C-alpha positions, 0 to 999 in steps of 0.5 A: 411522497411528500412532493405530491401532497399539497400543505396549502390548508396549512399556511398561506401561499409563499411559507416554507416548512420544515419536515423532518423526523424525531427521534422516534421516527415520526415525521412533522411539518412545522416552520422550524426544526428543533436543533437537536434535530438538524443532524437527523437530516430535513427537507425545506418545502413550500406550501405547495409541498414541493420539495425546494431543499433536502439535507441528509442526515449526518450518518448519510452525509458519512455514507456518501462520502466513504462512498464518493472516496471508495469510487476515487479509490477505485479509480486511482486503482483502475487508472494505475493498473492501465498505466502498469498494463501500458509500461509493460507492453512498451517494455517487453516485445515478448514472454521470452524477453521477460524471463530473459531480463528476470534471469539476467537480474537473478544471475547479476543478484547471484554473482554478487552472492557469490564473490561476497561468499569468497570474500567471507571465506576469505576474512574467516581464513584470516580471522582463524588465523589470528585466533590461532595466534593469539592462542598461542601467545596464550598458551606461551603465556604471553599478552595478546596484543590490543591491535591483534585483539582489535583486529580479530573485531574488526575480522568478526564485523566484516564477516558479520556484514558480508552474510548481512549483504548476502541475506539481504541479496538472496531476498531481493533474488526472490522478490525479483523472481516474484515480479517477474513471475507476476509481469509474466502473468500479467502479459499473458492476460494482456496478450490474451485481451489483445487476441479475444 
């Protein structure tokens, strides 16, 4: 190692030197360092060969910063998981309670879906009646009033909005089911750790 090498034969006591590598990887010991080589890193040593300061290369600095960021991200993830675990244990007292809570949420969404489907059926019946009236007027070569045509369009729009609502509630049901399956799995692991 450089620290164990004496440089007293090169300079007077108290002088400092830069130890660096050039682009080819050759090591140099000089009283200055070319500016274009600073990015590759260097050491400052005294006349006894003792390292006074080490400056990392740009690449090494980036690696170190990346490793620090990764450690920080891992620590944050661990802390977040611990917090979730604490909240899960506070929120539920048993696996059965988790299942019941999940089922209640899913059933509440199902109730909303059922009610909305009833609305859709009613809207579709009204739409059918309005379209039949318009058809009868056309068959009798009469003009369909614009208010009737507007009512038909409004009804179609209401039906579509309600169908979209049902699709969203069904997605929410699936998401809720998946979340509670995950909660049950996490709760089981926490219980196993506690007992183990």
